[in-house]
C-alpha positions in Angstrom: 56.2 -30.8 19.8 53.7 -32.8 21.7 50.3 -31.4 22.3 48.9 -33.0 25.4 45.4 -34.1 25.9 45.0 -31.3 28.5 46.1 -28.6 26.0 43.9 -30.1 23.2 40.9 -30.3 25.5 41.4 -26.8 26.7 41.6 -25.3 23.2 38.5 -27.3 22.1 36.5 -26.2 25.2 37.5 -22.6 24.6 36.4 -22.8 21.0 33.0 -24.1 22.1 32.7 -21.1 24.4 33.8 -18.8 21.5 31.1 -20.4 19.2 28.5 -19.5 21.8 29.9 -16.1 22.8 27.1 -14.2 21.1 24.5 -15.9 23.2 25.8 -14.1 26.4 24.5 -17.1 28.3 26.8 -19.4 30.2 27.5 -22.8 28.8 27.4 -25.7 31.4 30.5 -27.8 31.8 28.5 -30.9 31.0 27.5 -29.3 27.6 31.1 -28.5 26.8 32.2 -32.0 27.7 29.4 -33.6 25.6 30.0 -31.3 22.6 33.7 -32.1 22.4 33.7 -35.6 24.0 35.9 -34.6 26.9 35.8 -36.4 30.2 33.9 -34.1 32.6 36.1 -34.4 35.6 39.2 -33.6 33.5 37.4 -30.7 31.8 36.4 -29.2 35.2 40.1 -29.0 36.2 41.0 -27.5 32.8 38.2 -24.9 33.2 39.6 -24.0 36.7 43.0 -23.3 35.1 41.4 -21.2 32.4 39.4 -19.3 35.0 42.5 -18.7 37.1 44.3 -17.4 34.0 41.4 -14.9 33.3 40.4 -16.6 30.0 37.0 -17.9 31.2 34.7 -16.8 33.9 32.0 -18.8 35.6 28.5 -18.1 36.9 26.9 -20.0 39.7 23.4 -21.1 40.0 20.8 -22.9 37.9 21.5 -20.7 34.9 25.3 -20.8 35.6 28.1 -22.1 33.5 31.1 -20.8 31.7 31.8 -17.8 29.4 34.8 -16.3 27.8 36.2 -13.5 30.0 37.2 -11.5 26.9 36.2 -11.4 23.3 37.2 -14.5 21.3 39.2 -12.5 18.8 41.5 -11.4 21.7 42.3 -15.0 22.9 44.9 -16.9 21.0 45.7 -20.6 20.9 49.0 -19.7 22.6 47.1 -18.1 25.5 45.1 -21.3 26.1 48.2 -23.5 26.0 50.1 -21.3 28.3 47.2 -21.2 30.8 47.1 -25.0 31.1 50.7 -26.1 30.3 53.0 -23.1 30.9 55.5 -21.9 28.3 55.1 -23.1 24.7 58.6 -24.4 24.5 61.1 -25.4 27.1 64.1 -27.7 27.2 64.3 -30.0 30.2 62.0 -27.6 32.1 64.1 -24.5 31.3 63.6 -21.6 28.9 65.6 -22.1 25.7 67.5 -18.9 26.2 68.7 -20.2 29.6 70.1 -23.5 28.3 73.7 -23.6 27.5 75.6 -26.1 25.4 79.3 -26.6 24.9 81.5 -27.6 22.1 79.9 -28.9 18.9 76.4 -28.6 20.3 76.8 -24.9 21.2 74.4 -23.7 18.4 71.7 -26.1 19.5 70.3 -23.3 21.7 69.5 -21.3 18.6 67.6 -24.2 17.2 65.4 -24.4 20.2 64.8 -20.7 20.1 63.9 -20.9 16.5 61.4 -23.8 17.2 59.8 -21.6 19.9 59.6 -18.7 17.4 57.9 -21.0 14.8 55.4 -22.2 17.4 54.6 -18.6 18.4 54.3 -17.7 14.7 51.3 -20.0 14.5 49.7 -20.2 17.9 50.0 -16.4 18.7 48.3 -15.5 15.4 45.3 -17.9 15.6 42.4 -16.7 17.8 39.5 -18.7 19.2 37.3 -16.6 16.9 39.3 -17.7 13.8 38.9 -21.4 14.6 35.2 -21.1 15.6 34.5 -19.3 12.3 36.6 -21.7 10.3 38.6 -18.8 9.0 42.3 -19.2 9.8 44.8 -16.5 9.1 46.2 -16.8 5.6 49.7 -17.6 6.8 48.4 -20.5 8.9 46.1 -21.7 6.1 49.0 -21.7 3.7 51.1 -23.9 6.0 48.3 -26.3 6.5 47.5 -26.5 2.8 51.0 -27.8 2.0 50.7 -31.5 1.4 54.1 -32.0 3.1 52.6 -30.7 6.3 50.3 -33.7 6.4 53.1 -36.2 6.1 54.2 -37.8 9.4 57.9 -38.4 9.6 
């Protein structure tokens, strides 16, 4: 799986908003960009996608900026990725369940569906609140603690 800059920036910006959620004051786009070293113009487009998806809301004016539209513990990493990139897993632009293979490759569809399930198993269980607090779900922490998970192949 490739995590695009857009998805990475979107998640990081949303985590920043989650970290400031208790303030109930909007965070300026410039502050988000500075805090996470994200190019401002790129971030503005990402925030527009997140706003359109109902994940963030914006306030105008001198005291304006961005806020999460719902509690951080109700927004998953998968929600953010889907808002800016679409489905978590697709094959040549199609849903894995819609791709058909013939002959010896016939069971490949099941592999792609299993990959999607594995991605969901992590990204749908981790919320913005989890990451902002540094307290990942036990199942995710266990996966990340495995030394083999850190080896690039």
